[in-house]
C-alpha positions in Angstrom: -12.2 0.8 9.8 -10.7 4.1 11.0 -7.3 2.9 9.8 -8.5 3.0 6.2 -8.9 6.8 6.5 -5.2 7.3 7.6 -2.8 8.0 4.7 -0.3 5.2 4.0 2.6 7.5 4.7 1.2 8.2 8.2 0.8 4.5 9.0 4.3 3.7 8.0 6.0 6.8 9.4 8.8 6.4 12.0 7.5 6.9 15.5 9.4 8.9 18.1 8.8 10.1 21.6 8.5 13.8 22.2 8.7 15.3 25.7 6.2 18.1 26.0 7.2 21.2 28.0 6.6 20.8 31.7 4.9 24.3 31.7 2.1 22.8 29.6 -0.8 21.1 31.5 -3.0 19.0 29.2 -6.1 17.5 30.6 -7.7 15.1 28.1 -6.0 14.8 24.7 -8.6 14.4 21.9 -6.4 14.6 18.9 -2.8 14.8 17.9 -1.5 15.8 14.5 1.9 16.5 13.0 2.6 18.7 10.0 5.3 18.3 7.3 7.8 20.3 9.5 7.1 18.0 12.5 5.2 20.7 14.4 2.7 19.1 16.7 -1.0 20.0 17.3 -2.7 18.8 20.4 -6.4 19.4 21.2 -7.3 19.2 24.9 -11.1 18.7 25.3 -11.3 19.1 29.1 -8.9 22.0 29.2 -10.8 23.7 26.3 -7.5 24.3 24.5 -5.5 23.6 21.4 -1.7 23.8 21.5 0.8 24.2 18.6 4.2 22.8 19.6 7.5 22.7 17.9 9.1 19.4 17.0 10.9 19.3 20.4 7.7 19.7 22.3 8.1 23.4 23.2 5.0 25.6 23.1 4.7 27.8 20.0 1.2 29.1 20.7 -2.1 28.3 22.4 -4.6 28.8 19.7 -7.4 31.3 20.4 -10.5 31.9 18.2 -11.4 35.3 19.8 -10.1 37.3 16.9 -12.4 35.5 14.4 -15.4 35.0 16.6 -15.5 36.8 20.0 -17.6 35.0 22.5 -17.5 31.7 20.6 -18.4 28.6 22.7 -14.9 27.2 22.6 -14.8 23.4 23.2 -12.3 22.0 20.7 -13.2 18.4 19.6 -10.8 17.9 16.6 -7.8 19.7 15.3 -5.7 18.9 12.3 -3.2 20.3 9.8 -4.3 20.8 6.2 -1.8 19.9 3.4 -0.9 23.6 3.1 0.0 23.8 6.8 -3.1 25.7 7.9 -5.0 24.4 10.9 -8.6 23.6 11.2 -10.3 23.2 14.6 -13.8 21.7 14.9 -15.6 22.4 18.1 -18.1 20.4 20.1 -20.9 22.9 19.2 -20.7 22.4 15.4 -18.4 25.3 14.8 -15.1 25.3 12.9 -12.2 27.8 12.8 -9.3 28.2 10.4 -5.9 29.2 11.6 -2.8 30.0 9.6 0.4 27.9 10.0 1.6 30.2 12.8 -1.6 29.7 14.9 -3.3 33.1 14.1 -7.0 32.9 13.7 -8.0 33.5 10.0 -11.8 33.0 9.9 -14.8 31.1 11.2 -15.8 28.4 8.8 -19.4 28.0 7.5 -21.6 25.1 8.7 -21.4 23.7 5.1 -17.7 22.9 5.7 -18.7 20.6 8.5 -21.4 18.8 6.6 -19.2 18.3 3.5 -16.4 16.9 5.7 -18.7 14.4 7.4 -20.0 13.3 4.0 -16.5 12.7 2.7 -15.7 10.4 5.6 -18.7 8.1 4.9 
């Protein structure tokens, strides 16, 4: 059933192995996404982190919501690239944050965003 939500080009894309930097410790991968430039986004639930990597697996940036929402309960649950390259991270505590394509926090998203996203998936 989940497969039906994945775009056709993602299902048929060539797969490749990327070795992630040995400096990066990832506890429990929740989501992995790839943008049109082959940058990689990894959300680590147990490590409470989201990493933006280059196509070779090198760390570009560890995403941090502090600029948009200081003191936010940060437990990333889902992270994905939008079509325009911006990044959306949904947290365990019903929050969401928008980052630009370089991983800089842009703004906290309203709860209406979360509800509309869930309705679109049904």
